[in-house]
C-alpha positions, 0 to 999 in steps of 0.5 A: 321736197324743196320747191326752188323757183326756176324758169326751166319749164318755160324756156321752150315757150316762144314768149321767153325766146330772145327778141320776144315781147312780154308785158312786165308788171312793175310793182308800186308803179303804173298799173299798165304793164311795160312792154319789154323784150327778152334778151337772155333767158336761163333757168335761174335768171332772165334779162329784158330790155325796154325803152324808158319813158317818163312813167318808167324812170324809177329805179327798179333794183331790188323790187319785185316784178311779174310777167304773165302770159296765157296758153290754151292750157293755162295762165303762166305767172312768174314773179322775179326780183330785179338784181341788176339794172343798167341804163343805156339811154333810152334803153334800160336792161334788167337782170332778174331771178325767179322767186315764184312761178304759177300755172293756173288751168284755164277752162276755155277751149278745154278738150276732155282727156280720152283713153289711149287705144293701147297701153303706154308706159311713161318714164318720168323724172321729178325735177328737183327731187332727191335722187331716191325719189327722182325717177319713176314710171307711170301708165298713161290713163288719159290724154288730151292736146294739153294734159295727161292723166297718169297712174303711178306707184312713185312718190310725186306731189301736186306742183311738181314738174316732171320730165316725161318721155314716151312713144305713141302707138305706131310712131317711131318718134319718142315724145319728150316734154315737161309737165306740171302736176295740177291734181293728185288723187288716189285710186285702188292704192295707185296715185292718179295725177293730172298734168298740164304741158309746160314745155314740148317740142312743136313736132312732138305736140303735133303727134299728140294732137294727131293721135287725139284727133284720130281717137276722137274721130273713131269714138264719135263715128 
């Protein structure tokens, strides 16, 4: 399976919305990141702007830059190549394409996954997979406000991004999200995968957090 770098899993993050500020780490230049503003973001490109200063006057066309930000679940890193550069003094516009993405799990504020009180089926779609391997269904084994543990008979790999949809017991709203597989093991001929959320609607996230709080409170009482 070819892993094509894409911004799609991160487009729901507030840090990639138009007008959001991001620290841009410029290769072969000053160590201090340059603060840029997001102008436009799509799956295969990102446009940002920033005010030029003496230390950031060098041409960046063809160079590799990096953006990095933290969430409760992970540290997200995106490496990009600058493919267009336009100066409207004192503003510079950079058009960039992703060449690498990384999601590093953070341990701070980690909440241990717990089991749901009822069986929950989780249909999924593997982003970028061949059609024969694209869709599957898993069972929710454990969950927390930032991660899921699923059991599946489907073919998936560590590093895959999955599009998931499922319903919490006694909730009419279907939960839809993007998540990345960060661990993969085998147990009783079943594949066990652990995923961290990379893109989820705020209302859907609240439903999961409320369900987690409810079960945690019940278990501790």
